[in-house]
C-alpha positions in Angstrom: 0.0 0.0 0.0 1.8 3.1 -1.2 -1.0 5.6 -0.7 -0.6 8.2 2.1 -3.2 10.1 4.0 -3.2 13.8 3.2 -1.7 16.4 5.5 -5.3 17.5 6.3 -6.2 13.9 7.3 -3.1 13.6 9.5 -3.9 16.9 11.1 -7.5 15.8 11.8 -6.7 12.5 13.5 -3.2 13.3 15.1 -1.5 16.7 14.8 -4.4 19.0 15.5 -6.6 16.6 17.5 -6.8 17.3 21.2 -8.3 15.7 24.3 -11.5 17.7 25.0 -13.1 18.4 28.3 -15.8 20.9 27.3 -18.5 20.1 24.8 -20.8 22.0 22.4 -24.5 21.3 23.0 -24.7 19.3 19.8 -25.8 15.6 19.7 -23.9 12.7 18.2 -26.4 10.5 16.2 -26.7 6.8 16.6 -25.7 6.5 12.9 -22.4 8.3 13.6 -21.7 6.0 16.6 -22.3 3.0 14.4 -19.9 4.5 11.8 -17.3 4.8 14.5 -17.7 1.1 15.2 -17.6 0.2 11.5 -14.3 1.9 11.1 -12.7 0.8 14.4 -13.5 -2.8 14.0 -11.3 -3.0 10.8 -8.0 -2.4 12.8 -5.8 -5.4 13.3 -5.9 -7.6 16.4 -4.0 -10.8 17.1 -5.8 -13.7 15.3 -8.5 -11.2 14.5 -9.7 -11.8 18.1 -11.6 -8.5 18.3 -12.3 -8.5 22.1 -13.3 -4.9 22.4 -16.9 -4.3 23.4 -18.4 -0.8 23.6 -21.4 0.7 25.4 -22.2 4.1 24.1 -23.8 6.0 27.0 -26.0 8.8 25.6 -29.3 8.9 27.5 -29.7 11.0 30.7 -30.7 7.8 32.6 -27.6 6.0 31.5 -25.4 9.0 32.3 -26.8 9.0 35.9 -26.1 5.3 36.1 -22.4 6.0 35.2 -22.0 9.1 37.4 -21.4 7.4 40.7 -18.3 5.6 39.2 -16.6 8.8 38.1 -13.9 10.6 39.9 -14.9 14.1 40.9 -12.8 15.8 38.2 -14.4 13.7 35.5 -18.1 14.2 36.4 -18.9 17.5 34.6 -17.1 16.7 31.4 -18.7 13.3 31.2 -22.2 14.4 32.0 -22.1 17.2 29.4 -20.5 15.1 26.6 -23.1 14.0 24.0 -21.8 10.4 24.3 -19.5 8.4 26.5 -18.0 5.2 25.3 -17.4 2.5 27.9 -14.5 0.7 26.2 -14.6 -2.8 27.5 -13.2 -6.2 26.7 -14.9 -9.6 26.5 -13.5 -12.4 28.5 -15.3 -14.8 26.2 -14.0 -13.3 23.0 -12.4 -16.7 22.0 -15.9 -18.2 21.5 -16.2 -16.0 18.4 -12.9 -17.1 16.9 -14.4 -19.9 14.8 -16.2 -17.3 12.8 -13.5 -14.6 13.0 -10.3 -16.5 12.3 -10.4 -19.1 9.5 -6.7 -20.1 9.4 -6.6 -22.3 12.4 -8.6 -23.5 15.5 -7.7 -20.4 17.4 -10.4 -21.0 20.0 -8.4 -24.0 21.3 -5.5 -21.7 22.0 -7.5 -19.9 24.7 -10.0 -22.5 26.1 -9.4 -23.2 29.8 -6.6 -20.6 30.0 -8.1 -17.6 32.0 -4.8 -15.7 32.4 -4.0 -15.9 28.7 -7.6 -14.9 27.9 -7.4 -11.8 30.1 -4.0 -10.7 28.9 -5.0 -11.1 25.3 -8.4 -9.4 25.8 -7.0 -6.5 27.6 -4.1 -5.9 25.2 -6.1 -6.2 22.0 -9.1 -4.4 23.5 -6.8 -1.5 24.4 -5.5 -1.5 20.9 -9.0 -1.4 19.5 -9.9 1.4 21.9 -7.2 3.5 20.2 -8.7 2.6 16.8 -12.1 3.8 18.2 -10.5 7.2 19.0 -8.9 7.5 15.6 -12.2 6.5 13.9 -14.1 9.1 15.9 -11.6 11.8 14.9 -11.6 10.7 11.3 -15.4 11.3 11.3 -15.0 14.8 12.6 -15.7 14.2 16.2 -13.6 15.1 19.3 -12.6 12.7 22.0 -11.8 12.9 25.7 -10.4 9.5 26.8 -9.9 8.9 30.5 -9.2 6.4 33.2 -10.4 8.3 36.2 -13.3 6.1 37.3 -14.1 3.1 39.4 -13.9 0.0 37.1 -15.7 -2.2 39.6 -18.7 0.2 39.9 -18.9 0.5 36.1 -18.8 -3.3 35.7 -21.4 -3.8 38.3 -23.7 -1.2 36.8 -23.3 -2.1 33.1 -21.8 -5.6 32.9 -23.4 -7.5 35.9 -22.8 -10.9 34.2 -19.0 -10.4 34.6 -18.2 -11.5 31.0 -17.2 -7.9 29.9 -14.7 -5.8 31.9 -14.4 -2.0 31.5 -11.0 -0.7 30.3 -11.4 3.1 29.9 -14.0 5.7 29.1 -14.0 8.0 26.1 -16.2 11.1 25.9 -17.2 11.8 22.3 -18.8 14.9 20.7 -17.9 18.3 19.4 -15.4 20.0 21.6 -15.1 23.6 22.5 -11.7 24.5 20.9 -11.6 27.9 22.6 -11.5 26.2 26.0 -8.4 24.1 25.3 -5.2 24.8 27.3 -1.9 25.0 25.4 -0.8 21.7 24.1 1.6 19.8 26.3 5.0 18.7 25.0 5.5 15.3 23.4 8.7 13.2 23.6 11.1 13.5 20.6 12.0 10.5 18.6 15.5 10.4 20.2 13.9 10.5 23.7 11.6 7.6 23.1 12.9 5.5 20.3 15.8 3.5 19.1 16.6 1.9 15.8 18.7 -1.2 16.2 
C-alpha cells in the first residue's frame, strides 16, 4: 500500500486533534456512533480476536447510572458530553474465533486458560480502543479518553454478568476549541525511540 493520508487527514486525527473536556450542545447521532464502530472494527488484532466491546452512554438515565463511578474531576465533562463510550473487553472473545479466524482452530489456544484470555483481551481491547478514538476523529468528532473512574462500579452497573470488563472511558462529541489549554510537550524521537 503506497498511498498516504493527506496532511489534512493527519492533522484531523493526530497533529491538531486534542483531548477535550468541554463540549458543544450538539448531539452525536446513533448513525455516527455506528460509523465509529464500523471503522474501528477494521483495525488489526492478534488472530482477529476482536475482544473490544463498547457501550455508548447517551441517555440522561444511563449517564446518571455512570455518574457514581466517576472521579470528581471527570463528572462534569462526562455528564455534558453527548456520548461516553465505555470501552470494555470480552472475557469470552475466544468463543467468536471460529467465525473470525479461519486459518486455524484459534479458540483452542484460549479455552481453559483464563490468564492468557485476560491478557489477550486487555491488550487487544486497548489496541481497539485506540482505533475507536482515531475513527471518531476521522469522522470529525472530538474525544476525551480517561481512566479516572471506578472500574468495579462500572462493571457492576453495566456488565453484571461479569463477561465484559471495563477498560477506559472516552467522551465523544464536538469539543469547545476555545477552552483548550496550550498543548503539552511530546517526547522527541530520540527521547523515546531506538533503531537497532
